[in-house]
C-alpha positions as CSV (number, residue, x, y, z in Angstrom):
1,X,0.8,-7.5,-8.9
2,X,4.5,-7.1,-8.2
3,X,6.7,-10.0,-9.3
4,X,10.5,-10.2,-9.1
5,X,13.1,-7.6,-7.8
6,X,12.5,-4.7,-10.0
7,X,14.5,-2.0,-8.2
8,X,13.0,0.9,-10.3
9,X,9.5,0.0,-9.2
10,X,10.7,-0.2,-5.5
11,X,12.4,3.1,-5.7
12,X,9.3,5.0,-7.0
13,X,6.9,6.0,-4.2
14,X,4.1,8.3,-5.0
15,X,4.2,11.5,-2.9
16,X,1.9,14.4,-3.4
17,X,3.4,17.7,-2.1
18,X,1.3,20.9,-1.9
19,X,2.6,23.8,-3.8
20,X,4.7,26.1,-1.7
21,X,2.7,29.0,0.0
22,X,-0.6,27.2,0.0
23,X,-0.7,26.3,3.8
24,X,-3.0,28.6,5.6
25,X,-2.6,29.2,9.3
26,X,-5.1,27.6,11.7
27,X,-8.4,29.5,11.7
28,X,-9.6,31.2,15.0
29,X,-12.2,28.4,15.6
30,X,-9.8,25.5,14.8
31,X,-8.9,23.1,17.7
32,X,-5.9,21.1,18.5
33,X,-6.0,17.5,17.0
34,X,-4.5,16.2,20.3
35,X,-6.5,18.0,23.0
36,X,-9.1,20.4,21.5
37,X,-7.3,23.6,22.6
38,X,-7.1,26.5,20.3
39,X,-5.0,25.7,17.2
40,X,-1.7,27.6,16.8
41,X,0.1,25.4,14.2
42,X,-1.1,23.9,10.9
43,X,1.1,21.1,9.5
44,X,0.9,19.7,5.9
45,X,2.2,16.1,5.6
46,X,3.7,14.5,2.6
47,X,0.5,12.9,1.5
48,X,-1.3,16.2,1.6
49,X,-3.3,15.7,4.9
50,X,-3.1,18.4,7.5
51,X,-3.0,18.5,11.3
52,X,-3.6,21.4,13.7
53,X,-1.9,21.6,17.2
54,X,-2.1,24.0,20.1
55,X,1.1,25.7,21.1
56,X,1.7,23.1,24.0
57,X,1.5,19.9,21.8
58,X,3.2,21.6,18.8
59,X,6.3,22.2,20.8
60,X,6.1,19.1,22.9
61,X,6.2,16.8,19.8
62,X,8.2,19.1,17.6
63,X,11.1,16.6,17.1
64,X,8.6,14.0,15.7
65,X,6.5,16.4,13.8
66,X,9.5,17.8,11.9
67,X,10.1,14.3,10.5
68,X,6.7,14.1,8.8
69,X,6.1,17.9,7.9
70,X,6.5,19.1,4.4
71,X,5.0,22.6,5.3
72,X,3.9,24.5,8.2
73,X,2.0,27.7,9.1
74,X,2.1,29.0,12.7
75,X,-0.2,31.7,14.3
76,X,1.7,35.0,14.0
77,X,2.0,35.2,17.8
78,X,3.2,31.7,18.2
79,X,6.8,30.6,18.1
80,X,7.2,27.0,17.1
81,X,10.2,25.1,18.4
82,X,10.2,22.9,15.1
83,X,10.8,25.8,12.9
84,X,14.5,26.0,13.6
85,X,14.8,22.2,13.1
86,X,12.8,22.4,9.7
87,X,15.3,25.1,8.5
88,X,18.3,23.2,9.6
89,X,17.2,20.1,7.7
90,X,17.1,21.7,4.3
């Protein structure tokens, strides 16, 4: 139970971040979470869950995906538009 206005407790939010380098690219048989096309990009979110997107949806939603992504791994032949945005935000 939370009583009062304890700023320390409000400021602390549990976030699990996977260790660097642990994100694997999408497997050959993985499908886009949006349309079921072949997966080209795997994203890891702050809570540790993962999403896979085809090239079309990865680039279409890049601006929004960058806001929720902590790590990503793209198929070697795919260029994700969000990669530049991620490197600029760090």
